[in-house]
C-alpha positions as CSV (number, residue, x, y, z in Angstrom):
1,X,-30.3,119.3,-142.2
2,X,-29.2,120.5,-138.7
3,X,-25.7,119.8,-137.4
4,X,-23.8,119.6,-140.8
5,X,-21.4,122.3,-139.8
6,X,-20.7,120.7,-136.4
7,X,-20.0,117.4,-138.3
8,X,-17.7,119.2,-140.7
9,X,-15.8,120.7,-137.7
10,X,-15.5,117.2,-136.1
11,X,-14.2,115.9,-139.4
12,X,-11.6,118.7,-139.6
13,X,-10.6,117.9,-136.0
14,X,-10.2,114.2,-136.8
15,X,-8.0,115.1,-139.7
16,X,-5.8,117.2,-137.5
17,X,-6.7,120.4,-139.4
18,X,-6.6,123.7,-137.3
19,X,-9.4,126.0,-138.2
20,X,-8.1,129.6,-138.9
21,X,-11.2,131.3,-140.2
22,X,-14.9,130.2,-140.7
23,X,-17.6,132.2,-142.5
24,X,-21.1,131.0,-143.2
25,X,-23.8,132.6,-145.4
26,X,-27.5,132.8,-144.6
27,X,-29.1,129.4,-145.7
28,X,-31.1,129.6,-148.9
29,X,-33.3,126.7,-149.9
30,X,-31.9,124.6,-147.1
31,X,-28.2,125.1,-148.0
32,X,-25.6,127.5,-146.7
33,X,-22.2,128.3,-148.2
34,X,-19.4,127.9,-145.7
35,X,-15.9,129.0,-146.3
36,X,-13.2,127.5,-144.0
37,X,-9.5,128.2,-143.9
38,X,-7.4,125.5,-142.3
39,X,-3.8,124.8,-141.4
40,X,-2.8,121.1,-141.6
41,X,-0.4,120.1,-138.9
42,X,2.2,118.3,-141.0
43,X,0.5,114.9,-140.7
44,X,-0.2,112.6,-143.6
45,X,-3.3,114.6,-144.6
46,X,-3.0,116.9,-147.7
47,X,-5.5,119.3,-149.2
48,X,-7.1,116.8,-151.7
49,X,-7.4,114.1,-148.9
50,X,-9.0,116.6,-146.6
51,X,-11.5,117.6,-149.3
52,X,-12.5,114.0,-149.8
53,X,-12.9,113.5,-146.1
54,X,-15.2,116.6,-145.8
55,X,-17.2,115.4,-148.8
56,X,-17.9,112.1,-146.8
57,X,-19.7,114.1,-144.2
58,X,-23.5,113.6,-144.4
59,X,-25.2,116.8,-145.7
60,X,-22.1,118.3,-147.5
61,X,-23.2,119.0,-151.0
62,X,-19.9,120.3,-152.4
63,X,-16.3,120.9,-151.2
64,X,-13.8,122.9,-153.3
65,X,-10.0,123.2,-152.7
66,X,-9.4,126.9,-153.5
67,X,-5.7,127.1,-152.8
68,X,-3.0,125.2,-151.1
69,X,0.1,127.1,-149.8
70,X,2.6,125.0,-148.0
71,X,0.4,123.6,-145.2
72,X,-2.5,125.9,-145.5
73,X,-5.7,125.0,-147.3
74,X,-8.8,127.1,-148.0
75,X,-12.0,125.2,-148.7
76,X,-15.4,126.3,-149.8
77,X,-18.0,124.0,-148.2
78,X,-21.6,123.9,-149.1
79,X,-23.8,122.3,-146.5
80,X,-27.5,121.6,-146.4
81,X,-29.2,122.8,-143.3
């Protein structure tokens, strides 16, 4: 499904998350693993809430919260392409 990563980035922007790093693997069987490190800007959004928001993006297959340190969150996002 094209445009999933763009939709995830729009979701992160809407949640006031600042992208620090982004890595995407080569798609296999229509899905690509994406690792995103974000910093939350002290708003009402926390790591679990951000994960739920990303899971709501069409085409996202899985989202995992890897770690949460103060206001930094690292997520693994698996998106269909």
